[in-house]
N, C-alpha and C positions, 0 to 999 in steps of 0.2 A: 453546271445548271446555273451555280451562284455568277460564274462570271459571265456567261450569257447574259442572265437577267439583267446583269449590271450595265454589261453592253447594249443590250436593249433600251433602258431607261437612257442610257447615256443619249442614243442615238434621238428619241422621242423628245430629248431636252433641245437639243439642238436643231432639230426639226423645227420645232415650236418658235424658237428663238429664231430662226430665220424667214419663217413663213409669216410669223405673226408680229415681230418685232423688227425686227435688222431689214428685210426688204423693203415693209412698208416707210421705215424713216427715210430711208434714203432715197424712195421712189417720192415721197411726200416733200423732201428739200429740193430735188430737181425740178416738180412741177410747179411749187412755190416761185423758183426763181424766174421759171421762163412766165409766167402770169407777169408781166410787167407791165404797169400802167401807159407804156408808150404802145403797146401793140393794139394797132387797130383791129377790127373786124372778130371774128368767132375765136373763143379760146382752145388752144391744144388739149386741154382734159375733156372738152367736151367730145372730140374726136375721139381719145383714146377710151370712153365710156364706150359711145357709140361701136368702134371695133370689136370691143370685150362685151356687149351685149346684145348684138345683133342676131349672131343665130341663137341663143335660147331664147331668146324673147320671141322671136318666131315663131319656134317651138310650145312656148307655153301659151300665146292668143289664141293659133290653130286649135290646142288640143282644148282650151278653154270653150270655143265656138261648136268642135266637136261632140265634148261629150254635156253640152247644154247647161252647164256649171250654173250659168246667171239666174234658170229659172227656179233652183230648189233654196235660194237666198231669203230670208227674213226679211222685212221692212227695215227693221232697225241695225243691221248689219251693216253698217255705213263704207266699212273698208273695204267689205266684199262684193258690194252693189257699184258704189261710183269711183272706187278707185282702179278697175281695171281698163274703164272711158278715159279716166285721165292718163294712167299710163300709155294707152295706144296713142292717145293726142297727141302727149308730151313726145314720146315716140319719133310721132309723123312733124313735129313740128320742130325738133333736132336734125332730124334727117334733111326736112328741106333746106334750113339755112348753111348746115356741112355740104350739100352738095353744092348750093349755090358759091358757097368759098371755094371748092375744087374746083368748078367751072372756071371763076373769076380768075386763079391761081394759075388755072394752065397744066398739064399733062406734068405733076411732079415725081412721077414714078411710084405714088402713092396710090391704092386702089380706090375708085370711086365709090361713096357710100352707098349711091342709089343702085349700084350694080352688085356690092357683097350683100347688102341688106334688101335685096329685090325681095327673096320670100317673106321678111319679117315685115315689107312694106304692104303687102299683099295681107296678110296674116291681120295686122292691125285693121286694115280699112274692111275685113270681112267680119275682126271686133265689133268693130263701131254698128256697121249697120244691122249685127243678127238680134232677131229679136226676142229671144230668151236670155239675151245679154240686158235688154231692156224691160224685163219684166217686172222690175222695181219700179220703173214710172208708171208702166201700163196700169201698175196695179194703185197707184195714185191718181193718173188721170185716165183712165179708160183707155178703150179703145184708138181712143182720139188724141193720143199722145203727142201725134206730129202736127196737129190743127191749131192747139190752144197754150197758150204761156209754157208750163216745163222749159224755161230759160235754160234753167243749167245743162240739161241733154241734148237741146237743139244745138246749141251755141257750140257744145266741143263734136256733135255731129258736122255742124257746118263747118268747124274748124278741120278737123280730121279728113274731109273729103276734100277740103280745098288744097291741104297741102299735099294729098296724095294725088288728084290730079296734076298739081304743080310739079310735082315730082316725077310722077310717069309719064304723065300726056295724055292718059289714057281716062275713056271718057264714059265707061260702063255707070258710072254713080251719076252723072252729072244731071240727069232728069230729074233724081231726088233732092241733088244740091241746088238745083237752081227754084226748083220748087219751096225748098227751107227757107232759102233767102228771100225770094218775094214774099211767101206767108210770114214770116218772123220778121223782118223790116216792117210791113205793113201794118201787123197787130202791133207791133211795139209802138209806131208812129201813131195809132190811132188811140192809143192809151192814155188814159185820162192827163196822168203825170209822164211819162217816157217809161216806167214801170212796169214789169212783171214778176210773177211769181214762179220762184225753182219750184216749189212744190206747194200743193194748196196751203195759203195763208201761211207762206213763209217766202220773203223778197229780200234777196240778197243783193246789190247792188256791185259787189265783185265781181258776179258772172254779168251783170248787164253791159256792164263797160268793155270787157270782151267779146261780148257778143258783137256789140254794136262793129268793133273793128276787125271782127273778123269776117260779117258780114261786108263790109268796105272791101275789105280783098276777094272775097269770094266774087263782090259786083264786078270788081276790075278784072279778075279771071275770064268769068263768063262773058262779059260785056255786057252789065246789067245797068242802066241807069236808074240811079237811088235819089237824084236829084239832090237837093239838099237833108237829105235823110240823117245824117252824121250830124249837122247842125242845130238840127231841131233836137236830136236826143241830148243835144246838150243838157237841156233844162230840167233831167231825171239827177242833174249831178251840180243843181244851185241852189241858192234859196235856202227854204227850209230844210231840204236833204243834207244842209251842210252840219257837223259836229259845234256849237256856238263857241266852245271852248278850244276848236284847233281850226276852225273853218275847212275843215276836209268832211269829204264823204261819210255820212255813217255807215257802218257797218251791216245795219237792218234798216228797213224800209217801211213805209205803210204806204200799198201802190195806192188805195183809195184816198185818201186824204192828201199826199206826196208829201210826205214829212220822212226825216230822220229818227231814228229811235234807235238811244242809245247812243256810245262816244264812236268816234273813228277809233279803229287797229290795225295795229302794224299790218298784219296780214293782206287786210285788205288793201292799203295804200298801198305798198309795196305792189302786190299785184296791177292795181289800177295803174299805177306808174308806167309797169313794161307797154300797157298799149295807149294812154292819152297821149302822149307824145305825137303819133301818126293821126290822131283826132285832131287835138285840137292844142297846138306847141304851146301857145302862151299862157291858156291854163295849167298845163303839165309844169311849166316854170314856176308858175305861182305857187300850184299845191308840193313841186318838189321842195321849193326854199321853206315853206312850214312843214313838211317832212322833213328836212334836217334839223329844222330849229326842237321840233318837240317829241319827235321819235328814235332819231339816230344815237347812238352816243359812240366818240370815235375818240379814243385814247391811247397812250404807248402802250398798256398793257393789254386790253380787251377793246375791239370793237362790236359793235350790233345794233338792230333795229329792237326797238323794245314795242312788246304787243301792244300796252296801251302808253299814253303819252307820258311824259316826263312829272312826276307827280303822286301819279294814280300808285302807289310804292304797295296798296293791298292785293293787289293782283300781280304779284312778283312772282310767285310759286303753284300757279294753277298751270292750265293748258287745257284743250278738246280737241277733236278729230280734226278740227279746222285749222287751229293755229301750232298744234305739235304741243311739248312741253312748253313752258314757258321758265324760266332759271335764272332768277337774280331780276326779272321785269323782261332781259331779251327774249323774243318768239324764234322758237327754232325756223317755221315757217319764214316768216316775215322778214328776217335776216338772209334766208334761202333766196326768196325773191326778192331781196334787196340789191342782190349780186345784181340780179336782171334789170331792177330800175336803176342803179347806179350805171351801169355800161350802157344802158340804151338813153341816158342823161347825160352822158358825157362825166360822168362823177369817177375818172379815174381811182384815185385817191380811198373814197369808199371802197370802190369795186377790189381794189388790192386787197383791201386789210380784211373784207368779208370772203373773198375768195380763200386768203391764204388758212385763214380759220376752216373754212368749209372742206376745202381741199386734206387739213389734218384729219378734222373729223371723221371726213370718209375712210381714211385707213386702209389706202389700196394694199389690195392684196396679190403674190404672184400670179395667181389664177387670172388678172385683170377686174374682178369683180370689187364692189366696196364693199366693208366689211360691215361699217356702221350704219347706212342706208337702206343692207339688206336688211339687216335687222329691224330696222324701223317699219319696214313694209311689213306687209299682210301676208305669210311666208304661204298661205294657203291659195288666196285667190288676188292677192295684188302684189308677184314677189318682186315686180321689178319697179314699183313705183319710187321707192326715192333716186334709184340709179336712173330714172328717165326723168324727172324731177331735176336733177343735177344736171343732166345732161343739155336740157332745156336751158335752164338760167346760163349756164356756161357758154350756149351757143347766141345767144344774144348778142349781136356784133356791137363790138364796143365802138362807142361814137366819139372821138376827140375833138373839141372843140378848138382847141389850141394845144400850147406846150402844156403836156402832163403833167401834175402833179410829182414829188419824190415819191415813191413807194415807202410806206411805213408799213412795218410787219411789224403783228402785235407781240409783243415779247412773250407773252403765256402760248404761244406756236413755240417758241425757243426752249421756254423752259418746260412744255409736256413733250415736245421732241429728245431735250434730255434726258428726261425720266427714263420715255421710252426705250431709247438706245442703251442706257444703263443695264435696265432689264434686261433686256433681249441680250447684253454681254454677258452681265450675272448670268444668265441661264446657259449662255454658249459655252462660257467657263467650267460650271457645274458637269455640264453634258461631256465635255471633252475631257475631263478628270475622270467621270465616270470608264469613259470608252479606255482611255490609258490605264485605268487601274487593275481595268479588268485584263487589258493587255499584259500588264507585269505580272497581274497573278497567273495568268494562264502560262506564261514564260515559267 
């Protein structure tokens, strides 16, 4: 019995070593090497995530619709209400770019994303239009929730349905999509300052700018003429909307007065820079320069995007549901979206530095799932948020304006890899020692 328990303990230690330490460490090293700044287009890491989560994501989304889970949640449950919508849209956004890349590359023998993920794509679209999943915004805005303001929810609805129709070519949701694009663009255009509320009394420009971008994309898909809508919408991100200290858009706004409230924040600027280039290229270029100077900290040991500008050290160890944890001034969400912002704006050096840290932090398991993003998600209501968000940022096409800079992988990555490899080898050694000891005692 003692020998059997000793051998079992050894097997458990060996399994933990391989599953949680050695395999992830080797995988991280390979994926970091593949994340070359010279690689244009989408990242292979995004494709790996997509293949791993497509089937379970589809099952989760369908189950959420069938059980009407969204109708059971309170208004204060942000992760349970907002995150499922984000998860569905991130999945569709990522699938759309990966499918375009597959078509552009030709038939390379790999399965086409839109085919092997067909059920998940349908389930994501069904989740987006599910009234039960919209229960929290219905309580905020009433039955007219699709007719006035509510820009956060309507932006995600337009974004997801546009990607769905682009991927599949199916038009069953086109009447709803068309109606939303026309009504929301008109409402935003007619607002006093180009600003609308997310929730009553809450206006966040971080949602307004992507709303403008996705409405432009939808209009192109549906052949709707929005005229100079995007150019007029620039007024919501100029003048008094800018944080005087950074000359970047404030995180919160007053839509009646047309002014920004409080400072610009890293998560907001990173996210806006993903979309600004396709709307206003020159504005995006100016914003990116200010962002680099005031929010990006890139060094040989560690790189990241600060949640608050340099010098605001009092906010170095806070965090909220939007920013995620703030660690030594670096915002987790700001740095993650910073990968996409760097890729879109052609900053290959920053993209590589942030990507290598993100891949390490994700810690890919042999099952294909990502350990840390899964743990940081809402395991009850949005278990795929972290993985779909990473898939989204890594699937943004890398735009290389010229010769890319030499990659610099932060030293922290190699230090942490060395530590985890050492722990993994130690556990493996102890496990094998127990197994061999049990075998000798048995003989």
